N, C-alpha and C positions, 0 to 999 in steps of 0.2 A: 676537795681534790683540785678544784680550779685555783684556789689560793696557793696550794703547795706547788702546782705546776708553774704558776706565775713567779713565785719566789725562787724556784730552781732556775728559771730562765734569767731572772735578775742577777742571781749569783754567778751563773755560768757565763753571762755575756762578757764581763771584763776579763775573765780567765781565758776565754776562748777567742780573744780578739785577734790573735795571730792566725788561727784557723779560719776565722771569719774572712780575713783578708786573703789568705792563701786558697782555701777550698772554695769559699763563697765567691771569690773573684773568678776562679776558674769556671765555676758553673755559670755565672752571669755573662762573662765574656763568651763562653762556649754557646750559650743560648742566643745571645745577640749576634755573634759572628762579626764579620767585617763591616765597617761603616766608612763612608767617604771622609777622607781627611780634608781640611780646609785648603782651598785653592791658593791661599796666600803663602803657603809654606813649600819650600823645595829643599831637597837634600842632594848635595853634590858629593859623589862617592870617589874617594881615592881607593881604587881597587886593583886587583891583579891585571885586569884587562888594560887599564890605563897605564900601569907599570910596564906591561909588555909593549904597548904601542909607543911609549916614551923612552923605552930602554932604561928604566930606572928600577932600583930595588923596591920590593913591596913593603917598604917601611916609610910611612909618611914623613916622619921628622927628619929623614935623611935626604928628602928631595930638595933640589935647588930652589931657594926661596924666590928666585927670579920667576919661576913658573907660577908661584902663588901671586906674585906681583902682577903678572899678566892676567891671571884669573880675576883679580880684584879690578883691574882696569876694564876688562870685558864686562864684568857684572855691573860695574858703575855705568859704563856706556849704555848698557841695555836697560838700566833703570831699576836695579835691585834696591829695595828700600833699606835693608840691613843685611850685612854679611857677617856671619859668625863662624869662626874657625874653631873646630874641636881638634886642634893640633898643638902640640907642645912647642913653644919657642923660648924656653928658659935658658938655652945655650946659644951662643953666637956661632954662625957658620961663615961662609965666605963673605968678607966685608962688603964687596960690591953688591952681592945678592941681598944682604941684609939692608943696605942703604936703598936699593931699588924697591924692596918690599915696603920699607918704611915710607918712602916717597909715595908709593901707590896708595898705601893705607891712609896717609895724611890727606892726599888729594880727594880720596873717596869720602872721608869724614864720617862714614857709617859702619866701620869695621869693628867688631868686638872679637878680642882674642882670648884664648883659653889660658887660664892661670892654674898651675898645678898646686894641689893641696897636699902638703907633706905633713906627716905626723912625726913629732919629736918627743923623746922621753927625757925629762929633766928631773933632777932631785927636787923634792918638795922642801918647803921651808923648815920642816921638822928634821930634815936630814935622814929620815928612815924610810920614807915612802917615795915613790916616783910619780910624777905627774905627766900625763900625755897632753901635749900641746899641738894643735893643728896650726900650721903656718902656711900662708899663701905664698907660693913661689911664682911671681909674675913673669911675663916674657922679658926678654932683654930690654934694658931701658930705651934703646933706640926705637924698638917697636911699640913698647908700652906708651911712650910719649906721643907716638903718631896715631895710636888707636883711639877710637871714641871711648873705649873702656875695655877692661879685661876682667874676667871673672872665672871662678872655679865652677865645677859641676861634679860633685862627689856622688858616686854610686857604689853599692855593695858589689863584692866579687862573688863569683860562683862558689858554692852551689846555691847561694841565696837567691830566691826569686825576687826580681825587681817589681815592687808594687807602687812605690811612691818616689817623689823627688823633693829636693830641698828648693825652696824659693829663697830663704835666708838661712844661713848656717850660724847658729848662736856660738858654736865652738870656734868659729873663725871670725870673731868680731862682728857677728850679725850681718855679715856682708852678703849682698845679693848674688845669686848664682847666674850662670851664663844665660839661661832662658829669660830671666827677669831683666838683665841688662840689655839683652837683644830686644825685648819688648819696649824698653825705654827708648832705644834708638829708633825702633820701628814707628813708635808713636810720637817721635820728635815734632813733626809739623803740628799735630793736634795739641801736644803739650805746650809748645811755645805760643800758640795762638790763644788757647783758652785756659790752660791750667797754670802755666808759669806766672802770669800776672797775679793770680790768687795766692800763690805760695811764696813768691819772692820775699815779701816782707816778713814772713814767718820762719824762713830758713835761718839756722844759726850762723851760717857763713854766707858770704857773698856767692852768688851763683856763678860769678866769673871765675874761670880757672879750674873749675871742678870737672873731672871727667864723668862719664855717665855712671860708672860704678860708685863714685863718691856721692854723686847727686842722688842716686836711688837710696843709698844708705842713709843720707841725711833726711830725705823725705820719709823714709821708713821710721826713723826715730821720731819725727814730727807726728806721724800718725799714731805711734804708740803712746806718746805723751798726751795727745788730745783725743779723747774718745769720741767727741762729737764732730771731729773734723770730716770724717767720711760722709755722714748724712748731710752736713753743711755743704760740702763741695758737690755732692751728687745733685742737690737741689739747685745749686748755682749753674750747673753745667747741663741742664735738661734741654736747653735750646740749642739749635744747630742741626746740621745735616745728620741723617741717620748713620752714615758711615763713620762720621766723626764721633758721634755718641757711642757707637759700639767700641771704638778703640779706646776712648777715654774711660768708659766703664770698666774695660778689661784692665787698664793701667791702675785705676783707683783700687780695684779689687786685689791686684797684686801688692800694692802698697800696704793695704790694711788687712790682708788675709793672714792665715797661719804661716808658721815657719815652713811647713811641708804639706804636700797634698798627695792624694792617690792619683796615679796615672790613669787616664782614660785612653787606653791603647785603641788605635783605629783598626788594627788587624795584624796579620803576620808581617815579618820583615819586608820592607820596601812597599808598604801600603801607601805611605806618603810619597808623592811624586819624586822619583829619584833620577838624577842625571849623572852620567859618567863624567869624570873629571876631564878626560881628553877631549870630549866634544865641546867643552867650554873654551878650550885652548885653540882649537882649529876653527871656531866660529860655526860649528855645525848645529848649534842650538838656536831655536827661534827666539827673537827678542820678546815675543809675547809670553813665552814661558818664564821670563825673568822679571819683566817690568812690574814694579809694585810689590814684589815678593820678598819674603824673608828667606835668605839662602843660608843653609848650614852646611859647612864643608868639613868632612872628616872621613875616617877609614871605615869602609863597609864593603862586605863581599857577598857574592851570590851563593857561595858554597862554604860549608862549615870549616873544612880543613884550612882554608886561608884566612878565616875570620878569627883574629886574635882579640880584637877589642869588641867582645860580645858579652851579652848579659841575658840570663835566663828569665823568661817572662811567661805570661799566660798564653802568649801566641807563639812560643817556640815551637816550630813545626815538627812533624813526625820524623823528618830526616835530621833533626838536631840543630837546624839553623836558628841561632838566637838573634836578638835585636842588638844592633851596634849602638855604641855610646852616642854617636852623632844623631842616630834616629830617635833615641830617647830624648835627647836635648830638643830636637825638632818637635817631638810629640808634646813635651812639656810646654814649649812655646805655643803650639797650636791650642793646647788646653787653656792656657792663659788668655789667648786671643778670643777663643770661643766662650770663655767664662764657663767652661764645662769640665767638671772634675768628677772622678769616680768616688765621691765622698759619701760616707754614711750620713744619715740625718743627725741632728744634734743629739747629745747624750740623753737628755731628758726624753726626747721623742723615741729614741731606741728603747729605753727602759719602759716607757709607756707601751710601746708596741709589743714587746715580749711579755709584759705583764698581762695585757688584755688578751693576747694570744693564748697564754697559759690558762687564764680564767675560762676562755671560750672552750678550749680543749677539755678541761676538767668537767665543766658542766655538761657538754654534749656527750662525752664518753660515759658519764655516770647515769645520764637519763635514758640513753638508748640501750636496747638489748644487745647481747654479746654478738649475735650473728650480723649485726649491722655495723660493727666497729671497723672491721677490715675494709668494707666498701667505703666507709666514711673517711678512713685514712687515704684511700685511693682517690677520693675527691678533694680532701682538704690540702694534701701535700701539693698536687699539681696546681690547685687554685692559688695557694700562697706563692708558689714558684712563678706562676703566671703574672701575678701582681708585681712581684719583684722584678721580673723581666720587663714588664711594661714601663715601670718607673725608671729602671736603668737605661732602657732603650730611649725613653723620652728625653731625660735630662741628666742621666748619669747618677741618679739617686741610688745609693747602694744599701739596700735593706739587709739586715742580718739574716743569714740562711742556716748556718751551722747550729746555732742555739735553738731556733724554733723547730727545725726539721730533724736534727739528729740528736737533740737532747729532750726538748719538751714533748714533741710528738711521740717518740717511743716511750718516754716515761708515763705520759698520760694513758697511752694504749695498754702498756703492760700493767700499770696500776689498776686500770679499770677491769682488765681481764682477771687479774688476781682477786680483786674485790668481788666481781661477779661469781668467780669460781668459789670463793668463800661462802657467799650467800647461797649458791646452788648446793654446796656441800651441806650447809646447815639445814636447808630445806629438805634435802634428801635424808639426812639423819632423822629429822622429825617424822618424815613419812615412814622411814624404816621402823622407827620405834612404834608408830601407831599401827602399821599394817603387818608387821612381821609375826604377830600372834595369829593372824588369820590366813595369810597366803604364804607361799614359799618365798625365800629371800630373793631369788632371781626375779620373781614377779615384782617385788618391791623395788628392786634396782631399776627394772624397766620403767615402772611407773614414775620413779623419782627422776629419771633421765628425761622422760617426756613431759613431766610437770603437769600432768592432768590425772584425773581419776581413772580407775580401771575401765577399759573400753571393751565392748563386745567385738570390736574389729579384730580379725585374725592377723597374726604376725607370722610371716614366713621366715623360716630359719633352716640352716643345715644343722643337724643335731646328731649326737652320739648317745644312744640309750644304753644304760647299764641296768639290767634287771637281776634281782637276787631273790632267792627262795630258800628257806631253811629245810634241809633234808630231814624227813621223819618228824615234821612239826606236829602233824595230827596226833601221832602217838605221844609226843611230849605233852601236848595240851590235855590229853586224856589222863596221863599218869601223874601230873603235878597239880597242886592246888593253883587257882588263878593268881594268887599273890606271888607265888614263886615264878609262874610263867611271866607275870608282869615284870618282875625284877630281872629275869633272864633276858627278856626282850630289851629292856632299857640298857643293860650292859652290852648286849649284842649290837644295838643300833648306835651306841656311843662309838664303837669301832668303825662302823660303816659310815656314819656321818662325817667323822674326822677324816677318813681316807678320801671321801668325795670332796668335801669343802676345801681342804687344804690344797687340792689340785684344780681348783677353779670350777668344779662341778656344782650343781644345785640339786637338792632333793625335790623331786616333782610330786611323788606320791608314796604313801606308806599305808598298806592295808594288811593288818595282821602281821604275818612273817615275811611279807613281800615288800620290796622297795624298788622304786624306779628313780634313777638319777639321770641327769641330763648334762651334756656339754653342748652349748650352742655357739654358732659362728655364722657370719654372713655367707661364707662358702666353705667348701671342703678344705680343711687345713690339717696337715699331719700333726701339728703341735697339740691340737685338741684331742685327736685320736690317741696320741701317745699318753696324754694325761689320763684319759679314761682307762687305758690298759694298765697303767701303773696303779691307779686306784683299785682296779679289780684284783691285781696281784697282791696289794697290801691287804685287802679284805680277806682274800683266800688264806693269806699267811697269818695275819693277826687273829682272826676269828678261830681258826683251827688250833692256833698255839695257845689261846687263852684257856685258863682253867675252866673246865666245864663248857668248853666252846661248842657252839652249834655249827655243825657241818653245813656249808652253804653252797648252793649251786648258783653260778653266775653266767649270764648270757649278754653278749654285746652285739649291737648292730647299728648302722648309721645310714643317714640319708636325709631327704627333705621331709620336713614336718611343719605343722602349723601349731602355734601356741594361741589358744583362744579360750574365752569363757564358754563353758558348756553348761547349759541348764535353761532355766526360765527366770522370769522376773523375781520369783519367790526365792530362788537359790541358784547360785552359780558355782561351778568348780572351774578354776583356771587350770587347764590340762593340755598336754601335748596330744595332737591328733595326727594320725597318719599311719601308713603301713610299717614304717620303721619301728613304731612302738609295739605293734602286734608281732612283728618279726623277732624283735629282741626277746619277747616273752616266749616265743616258740624255740628260739635258740637256747634259752635257759632250760626249757623243758627237755630239750634233746640230751642234756647231761644225764637225765634219768635213764634214757635208752642206751646211752653209750658208756655209762659207768664213769663219767668224768665229772669235773667240778667247775671248770672255767673254759667256756667256749666263746668264740667270736667269729663273725662272718669275715670273708676275705676283704670286704670293703673297709673293715675296721683296721686290719693288720697290714694291709698292703703298703709297702714302702717304709715300714717302721723297722729299721735295722737294729734299733735298741732292744727289741723284744724277741725272745726266742719262741718259735711256734713250730707245730707240726700239723700237716694237713690230715684231716680225717675223712675227706671225701666230699662228694656233692650230694645234697639232700633236697628233696622237695618236701618242705615241712607241711604239716596238716593244714588244710584249707588254703594253701598257696598254689599259685600256678607257675611261678618262676623259681627254679632251684637256687640254692645258695651253697657256695663253697665254704665249708666249715673248718676252722682251725682250733686246735687246743693251744692255749697260751701256757707255756712252760715256766717262764720267768724271764729275768733280764738276759739279754743275748750273751753277756759275758759268763754266765753260769749255766746256760741251757744249751750247751753244745750237743750236737746230734751224736748218739751212740749206735752200737750195733743193733739194738732192738728197734730204734727209730728207722734205721736204714732198711732193716728186714721188713718192718711193717709197711714202709713206703713201697717196697717191691711187691708185697702181697696186695696192697691197695691198687697198684698199677695193673696187676693181673686181673683183679676183681673188676676194675672199670673197663678192661678190654674184653671181658666176657670169659676169661680163662678161670672159671670158678673152681675147677678141680685142683689146678695148680695153686690157686690162692688158698684153698683149704689147707693144703700141706704147709704153707708158710705160717698161716694163723695158728695151726695146731702146734707147730714147732715153737712159736712164740709163747703159747700158753704153757707148754712144758717148761719153758725157761722163766715163766711167771713175769713176762714182760708185756706191758700194755694190756692187762687182762680184760678190762671193760670193752674197749674197741675191738679186741681180737674175738671175744665171745660173740659180740654183735655180728661181725662180719663172717665168722665161722658158721653161725646159725643161718645167715642169709645165703652163704655159698651152698650149704647143704640143701636149702629150699630151691635155689635157682638151678642146681644140678638136676633135681627131680622135676621142677616146673619152671623152665626158663621163661623170664618175662618177655613179652612181645615188644618189638621196637626198642631194644636195649640201647641207651645212650650213656650208660655209666653213672646215672643218677639214681640214688635210693629214694623211692617214693614211699614216704612214711604213711601215706593215706591208703595204700593199696592193701588188698586182702593178705598178701604174702608177708607184709612187714608190719601190719598193724598190731599183731600179737606175737610176732617172732622177734627174736633178738633182744627181748626186753630183759634188763638186768635186775 
């Protein structure tokens, strides 16, 4: 099981890579929450507030470039280390403004401009297919020549969630993107002092005359062609101040790293320190907020309706505000500077992790009992998630979550439960086969479920007891040879057992011509009572309809009972014990007094709309102190509608119970003349005659079958 869970994880990991990034990223960022962004990064927002204050349209590319020139001069004067524009400059505007911006950019010497990445479709060489070519559209030559460099920064459009960014775009000539070129400019002092002397001789072209975009691309090609260059330079650059080491290490990692990386977002929009554009124009910003910082300028709004340059991310807030493109560029730059990326472990490490995790799950789930599996899942899942959160919070390590928690864990749990269920079923079958010859089937089921031998401990249940007895069985046993009696009983019980077992009941006891069947449940349930009544109706119907059928009296009662072993160490009988068993026997015997065949207490039939019944009165059965309301079960409700005889009998019974015995006699006599309900009518007619002559004391409407007046009267 452990090997199978591990293999499933290994197969699912590459297939679910997109979900690992999408769902897993949402969980990890949600658990971690917001974290502080580096102080070295600032975002300057071209927003609606600045547009309103400056009286300009809220479209950055239409703003006078003289304003950008002023921004550049202010940022340069305040000591910005690099200035990156996420604004398109591919078309010329007012000539004087363009020249002013170019002059400010050239004087600053640390400005990186945005280059637009356009896709073009061209016919392929075979003339039948089309090729998609990505072409970099740089700023106008005047600005491109003045800038330290220009670079593109492609991102997916909605509704795709942004998870990663390009450092180098292979489809665009393997050129570096805006954050990488900005990092090169930011690290220019450290690069020139320590790294440039080591690389100058190895670069394929002279370093003179290259802008920063070209320089980074050339260095990138150098690192790709020489695998040992990264460790060699890292060893050579270990001396020097800590701040310099930090910048150089980030720069080297950008050169030698992958083409793309996962973004390690710092939080919701504007988590990175954000400054309004207009405050940099009027000098309202403090110099200390700019000195030594990397400043990214672009369109960003506080509210979604005005935010057009927006990208869906894990931190898109509940109001729908997404992260702007300039914030993503600044986030990517900050990730490069911190050398912190939301990257997963190496492929081999990920495969090893899910393999070991699957093996662990399989072994644990197969060794432990079923009842401990759900608590184990409640421990393992949070534990794994906690480790993933710790590593992600510490250094951005992104452990797989979807495969271990949503694939391997449910698979191992379900498989273990199915296996344990199979073993339990096999064990139960073995126990049933061994014990079914000695005890009732329901006792075997109980024993199999509890997985131990029969115990003397009592088990409390709610039960419905069905008691049967063959009418005139004594005479039958006298008149027939034992072999014929045996055959008749076998045929008789075949009908009874089938009616009980197919409706979920169990045969508790068989003594001669009497049978006791049970339906048990934790509490009173109408479903169990209905099944017992349906079984009783089938017995009454099939037995009487069978050739040579034996007329059967049936009684039903329900209530609390105890199932227990009764006996001594020499011999036990597993039997139901309680008043409900005795009462069902007395209800069955009442059939003989009333001339009926199928009686049930009110507790059995109450609320069963599917069964047709008629009330026969309240009876204090022999040996009992609490009376029972007795009903005759007529059949299914659809075929047992009340007729004139039933309504007339109900009127007579109402008069009888109210003490109007003379009037009741008249109704019961009339029913007998119509030959309706002869048995109950004869019983009550006899009682009415006795009560008229000898009224019972303290009459409550209940027939006391133990009293002298009724013990020998009304017998049918």
